[in-house]
LUMSE-847570 format. One line per 5 residues: number of its first residue (from 0); their letters; for each residue y, x, z of C-alpha. Coordinates in steps of 0.001 Angstrom, whole numbers, m for minus. Layout:
% LUMSE-847570
NUM	A	Y/X/Z  ...
***
This chain:
% LUMSE-847570
0	MGIKI	0/0/0  3355/1489/m986  6626/579/615  9988/1812/m568  13006/1397/1641
5	NVSNN	16390/2322/254  19221/2124/2738  22745/3288/1975  24327/4931/4994  27784/4100/3708
10	RDYSQ	27267/346/3867  28328/m1607/6960  25537/m3881/8190  27376/m5166/11236  27910/m8541/9559
15	LFQSI	24157/m9110/9712  24393/m9348/13495  27591/m11354/13859  25720/m14671/14011  23461/m13604/16871
20	SSNGS	23938/m16166/19612  25437/m14891/22835  23294/m17454/24662  20131/m15503/23858  18593/m12700/25833
25	GLGNL	20697/m9568/26182  17611/m7434/25603  16893/m9343/22423  20334/m8563/21090  19900/m4919/21993
30	NFLSD	16596/m4836/20101  18330/m6170/16979  20992/m3513/17285  18373/m839/17872  16537/m1913/14695
35	YASIK	19818/m1887/12826  20551/1667/13990  17052/2767/12938  17518/1291/9470  20951/2830/9069
40	NGSYA	20026/6377/10049  16814/6382/7986  14375/6762/10861  12868/3326/10194  12001/4309/6603
45	KLMKS	10366/7506/7829  8388/5575/10406  7079/3127/7794  6136/5879/5381  4324/7710/8128
50	YYGTK	2437/4589/9202  1240/3676/5715  626/7242/4611  m2669/9092/4711  m4055/8968/8240
55	QSAAA	m5085/12196/9792  m8327/12530/11657  m8390/11962/15406  m9320/15602/15927  m6358/16762/13859
60	ESGKK	m4051/14440/15747  m5406/15745/19027  m4858/19318/17875  m1336/18453/16792  m503/16975/20190
65	SSSGN	m1992/20010/21894  106/22297/19687  3260/20305/20472  2442/20503/24156  2026/24261/23943
70	VLEKI	5388/24610/22212  7071/22535/24904  5442/24607/27631  6617/27800/25951  10185/26507/25735
75	LEEKK	10198/25500/29397  8695/28832/30417  11315/30699/28376  14070/28757/30118  12634/29571/33526
80	NPKVS	11971/33222/32721  14245/34226/29833  13205/37334/27973  15762/40064/27481  15669/43063/25229
85	KDVQE	14907/46557/26478  18563/47490/25945  19717/44636/28166  17131/45484/30815  18344/49067/30787
90	ANANL	21985/47979/31020  21193/45717/33981  19358/48523/35769  22139/51019/35016  24785/48604/36262
95	TTGLS	22989/48073/39575  22539/51826/40074  26040/52594/38836  27690/50198/41277  25876/51886/44164
100	NLKTS	26935/55350/42973  30535/54258/42454  30644/52761/45941  29559/56140/47347  32208/58046/45378
105	VSALQ	34964/55652/46539  33798/56104/50145  34146/59873/49731  37742/59468/48553  38469/57210/51544
110	NGKTY	36934/59649/54022  39491/61731/55898  37148/64735/55936  37483/65034/52154  41116/66000/52646
115	TDTEN	40580/68852/55118  39533/72470/54597  36065/73478/55738  34920/76489/57717  32750/77759/54858
120	GQSAE	35824/78362/52754  35842/75200/50624  39406/73965/50346  40553/70349/50587  41835/70613/47022
125	DKVVS	38410/71628/45710  36733/68770/47577  39237/66222/46267  38806/67441/42675  35019/67226/43023
130	AMKNF	35192/63756/44584  37550/62560/41858  35266/63848/39112  32401/61896/40640  34563/58794/40887
135	VSNYN	35646/58934/37231  32096/59623/36034  30569/56805/38098  33381/54408/37172  32767/55021/33472
140	DVVKA	29015/54544/33908  29653/51119/35450  32034/50040/32689  29618/51150/29966  26634/49466/31625
145	AKGST	28593/46225/32111  29139/46001/28354  25481/45252/27732  24589/43589/31022  23719/39941/31512
150	LSNKT	24216/40088/35301  27307/37876/35266  27536/37788/39090  28050/41545/39013  30091/41858/35818
155	AYVAN	32652/39418/37230  33473/41992/39905  33558/44750/37301  36120/42681/35388  38206/42309/38544
160	MMSTT	37835/46030/39322  39081/46949/35840  42053/44611/36228  42919/46319/39521  42726/49670/37767
165	AANAD	45011/48426/34997  47518/47167/37585  47560/50649/39169  47776/52547/35868  51087/54234/36691
170	KLSEI	49952/55416/40127  46677/56687/38708  48532/58516/35959  50522/60389/38617  47314/61951/39936
175	GININ	45946/62762/36479  43827/59675/35701  44464/57935/32399  42918/54664/31200  41374/54608/27738
180	SNGTL	41583/51599/25426  37951/50693/26196  38589/50600/29950  36996/53946/30832  38887/56653/32725
185	ELNEA	39812/60209/31755  40692/62929/34275  43334/65613/33805  42256/68177/36409  45413/70277/36160
190	KLKAA	47631/67239/36787  45403/66179/39689  45828/69564/41388  49585/69497/40784  49877/66026/42367
195	GTSKV	48466/67226/45676  45780/65816/47959  48116/63599/49999  48958/61453/46963  45286/60900/46276
200	QDLFS	44634/60049/49915  47442/57467/49933  46129/55826/46771  42618/55510/48216  43681/54861/51818
205	ADNIM	41114/52950/53865  43781/51979/56406  45830/50099/53812  43954/46970/52713  46131/46755/49606
210	SYGST	45558/50338/48443  43805/50894/45131  40790/52400/46867  40448/49538/49374  40650/46903/46656
215	IASRL	38061/48684/44507  35799/49137/47541  36014/45410/48268  35001/44468/44732  32122/46946/44774
220	RFAGA	30873/45675/48110  30461/42156/46777  29226/43267/43356  26432/45187/45049  25500/42143/47114
225	AASTN	25557/39770/44138  21870/40097/43336  20933/36558/44329  21642/33597/42082  20528/30993/44597
230	TTDST	22346/27855/43510  22237/26225/46937  23730/29257/48685  26408/29571/46018  27299/25881/46248
235	DKNNT	27493/26022/50045  29838/29011/49914  32004/27358/47269  32234/24184/49333  33173/26148/52468
240	AGSSA	35721/28220/50574  37206/25131/48937  37414/23238/52222  39051/26161/54045  41469/26818/51181
245	SSLKE	42439/23139/51091  43029/23137/54867  45008/26378/54613  47194/24780/51973  47979/21847/54279
250	DSKKL	48691/24145/57249  50972/26273/55061  52895/23220/53907  53381/22026/57485  54616/25445/58603
255	AGDEL	56977/25547/55630  58291/22004/56110  60901/20460/58420  58847/17777/60170  56929/20246/62356
260	YAKIK	60163/21684/63723  61768/18378/64708  63483/18748/68096  62009/17023/71136  63801/13868/72276
265	DKDGK	64563/13095/75896  63616/9881/77736  66706/8164/76347  65702/9018/72768  68372/11673/72317
270	ETDKY	67466/14873/70500  67347/18010/72636  67591/21613/71526  63909/22239/72279  60999/22505/69846
275	DVDKI	57494/21170/70352  56151/24722/70674  52607/23612/71483  52439/21571/68292  53840/24409/66175
280	FATAK	51413/26890/67738  48461/24570/67121  49375/24481/63427  49845/28260/63285  46475/28751/65016
285	SFVSN	44833/26441/62481  46551/28384/59689  45076/31673/60950  41617/30159/61373  41511/28629/57889
290	YNKMF	42981/31795/56386  40071/33824/57774  37449/31200/56889  38694/31056/53307  38435/34821/52887
295	DAAES	35011/34959/54554  33646/32381/52119  35599/33006/48918  35831/36794/48965  32206/37015/47820
300	SSNSG	32834/34622/44931  32118/35819/41404  34881/33596/40040  37689/35754/38706  40276/32990/39200
305	ALANL	39443/32701/42897  39411/36477/43327  42770/36863/41609  44426/34331/43924  42836/35891/47006
310	SYIRE	44304/39183/45856  47757/37593/45556  47454/36119/49052  46309/39441/50499  49209/41223/48804
315	KTARN	51793/38719/50072  50396/39006/53597  50464/42807/53442  54119/42737/52355  54979/40470/55287
320	ENALK	52802/42192/57886  55746/43371/60005  57357/39931/60000  54075/38317/61037  53736/40771/63926
325	QFGIS	57039/39513/65361  55385/36125/65797  52187/37566/67295  50141/37376/64092  48373/40642/63286
330	VDQKG	46225/41641/60310  43224/43964/60653  41847/46453/58110  39624/43811/56539  42615/41546/56000
335	RMKID	41704/39024/58673  44362/37522/60950  44600/37177/64709  47264/35274/66655  48594/36090/70120
340	EDVFK	49503/32796/71805  51953/34260/74335  53888/36237/71734  54013/33322/69315  55237/30799/71877
345	KSDMS	57995/33164/73004  59220/33555/69414  62348/31868/68070  60927/28815/66287  63905/28652/63948
350	KVQEF	62948/32112/62678  59312/31041/62390  60426/28139/60222  62689/30327/58124  59881/32821/57522
355	FKDYG	57239/30249/56599  59538/28382/54219  59049/31245/51785  55751/32808/52854  54006/29529/53724
360	SSIAT	55014/27801/50490  53779/30760/48480  50447/30898/50333  49989/27147/49846  50238/27565/46068
365	NASLV	47573/30267/45891  45333/28525/48445  45407/25432/46258  44254/27534/43303  41462/29124/45365
370	DYYTT	40306/25586/46187  40415/24686/42489  38481/27735/41304  35814/27593/44011  35086/23902/43464
375	TRANA	36195/22453/40117  35812/25752/38260  33108/27288/40438  30955/28498/37533  33746/29524/35185
380	ANGYT	35629/32769/34600  32709/35056/35276  33988/37855/33078  32868/36523/29695  34760/34549/27068
385	PDGSY	33250/31437/25415  32134/33475/22382  30160/35848/24598  32582/38770/24475  33663/40485/27676
390	NVQGN	36961/39569/29276  38926/41451/31914  41111/38835/33580  42869/38271/30261  44339/41770/30391
395	LRYTD	45354/42914/26915  45377/46572/27916  41776/46899/26779  41569/46220/23060  37897/46954/22494
400	IM	36186/46691/25858  32900/45167/24835
***
């Protein structure tokens, strides 16, 4: 029996279904529409041809189903355990090793002993030159390995590290380190020796949380720990970071606003010249707590947007460290805050308000962005562009990075 079905896809068959009664079954109407769609896209014709065509044997059909099942199993297995080329495997291994080596070389440049002469005759200058050579070599190994690596949790930190290097290009140039167009470093030993060891020590200072060395060390610490891709752990951290950042934003707004500093009224309802110090302190204490919680959770994020805004917050805090101390708020070497209740409550609240109008408003903006990147954009900005090429925080300094 031969059946020929010729359906023009350009013809509108909707009129065929306009007379379908709305009083009938909804499912019935849907079936009509489903048949219509099958006719229009040609699948109905294929189905009919297949049905009336030569029937295959039951054994052949069974073998066909088995083959289809095997293909499906292979696809699912490939998704669970994706295969990567030997080059990619090598790049991943080199990146993991390279990050560890680079972390060691940065530690050497942050160690005070590197900058002192030794009893066996080795000068501080020689030790600094040697340590810097190791740093440049290990840095370049990491950048090269990241080009072919698929470990996005680690390459995100490499991207951030390279952006930090680009931002410190002028300072690095002063001690003889130049940045190539592909993101690798080049050392001018003569210029390094001429710059002196103290300049190098300042640039890599472990005491200054905003120094180039401290920032690089922070990125390496989390890149080295980013071996796990546990979705649940990642989601929990993102949720905690987002919640803390959102709370920090609200605390910052309150400390920057006028309502918190409204003067206390007496029993007759007249305004006095006194502030509600306990209320202001409670908000400041909450600010400090959420500030620390946000950094604890979000600092290990692989999201470049979150990391960039944390860096801005850290930088703003470092610039205002002396002002914060006047109100009893101190910052430790890890960038975490601590508030002294006695000192804060004895402070002039008008000066607290004046300070937070600028600082608090600025922190609120970046905290809001940390919240955005750790929740809404949690899986974005991992160091790669949509076409698969490598991206370094959008920095145009590197023209041919990957």
